[in-house]
N, C-alpha and C positions, 0 to 999 in steps of 0.2 A: 890341310893344316893352315894355309894362309888365311882362310876364312875364320878359323878359330883364333888366330893371332889378332885379326882385325876386331873380332867381337871382344876379346880380352882387352884390347887397347881402348875400347869404349868404356870399360869399367873403371871405377875410381881406385886409387892406391890402397885404401883401407879394405875394400872388397877383395882385391887381388890378394892382399896379405892374408885375409881370412881363408880364401881358397887354398893358399899355400900352407895354411895351418900355423901361421906365425902368431904367437901369442903377444909377443912384444913387437910393436911397430918400430922399425928402425928407418927413419926418414933418410938415412944416409944412402940406402940402396935406391937404384933407379927403377922406375916402373918397368922398363924393358927387361931388366934383370929378373924381376919377379915373373914376368910373362915367360921368359926363357926357362926358368926353373919349373914353372907349371907344365909347360909343353914337354920338357924332358922327363919330368918325374911322375906325371899323373896320366892314367889311361885316357885316351882322347875321347872315348864315348862318355866316360864319367865326367870329364872336364866340360864337354859340350852340354851334358844334362845340368851341370851346376850353373853354367852360364845362362841356359834357358830358364832355369828356375829363378835365377837372379832377375831376369827380364820379365818374369811373370808368365812364362809360357809353360804349359804342361799338357800332358796327353789327354786330360779331360776335355780340353778345348776341341779335340777332333770329334768327339761324340755330341757336341752341342747341336741343337736342332737348327740353328741358323748358319752353321758352318758346313759348306758343301764337302763332299768326300774328295780327298786328295790322294792320288796314288802315283808313285814313282814308276815311270814306264821303263820297260826293258829295251835294250838297244834294237832288237829285231822289230819290236812294236813301233818304235820311233821311225825306223827306216820304212816300214809299211805305211805309216801315217804320211810321211813326207812324199812317198811315191804316189799315194792316193790323191793328194792335193797338188802334186807337181811343184812343191816349194822346197826351199832350203830351211835348215833349222833356224837361222838368224832372221827368217821372215815371220816366225811365230811371235805372238805377244810375249812380253818379258815379265819375269817375276824375280825380285831381288833375292839373293842367297840369304839375306838377313830376315826375310819374311818369316814370321813365326811358323806358318804351315810348311814352308820349304825346310826349315830347320827340323821340324817334327818328323817329316818323312825321310830326313837324312839326305836331302838333295845337295848336290855340288854344282858349281857353274858348268853349264853344258848339258845338264840333265833336263829331261822333259817331264813335266807333271801333268797328269790327266785330272781334270776337275769335273766332277759329276754333280750337276744341280738337278733337283727334282721339283717341278712346279705342277700345280693342279691343272693349269690351263694348257701347258705345252708338254707335260710329261718329263721324261729324262733327257737332259741335254749334256753333252760333253764338250769341254773346253780344254785347250792345251796351252801351256806356258813353258817357255824355255827359261831356265834359271841362269841369271847373270850376276856379275859382281856389282855393276852399276848400270844405270839406264842408258848410258852413253855407248854401250857395246853394241 
């Protein structure tokens, strides 16, 4: 929910009011009040999809030929991966939770995403990224 608040905070007042369904814009209200109303009154998945649409992110993006396949890993898969390489989760390369592909697969901070790239010369290669709020984590 915090990531949703942060994404809503990046939107303009007018856009937030449109998401709220406000026909008349009342500048007397605070932006934080609009965000609070949205989070309390709108289904989170619907709200997340509206924010992604506003950002120009859609599911068609996942099927584009230049976008590698992204998959959210299950916890047991993550534990097996970490054991295989003898590392901790924070040693994996990072991906921001605001990344369009992280948002599309529904990743939250702490989740691990498997990225599969297919190349003519090297075949199929898998890469792993841990989702974080900021790159300073």
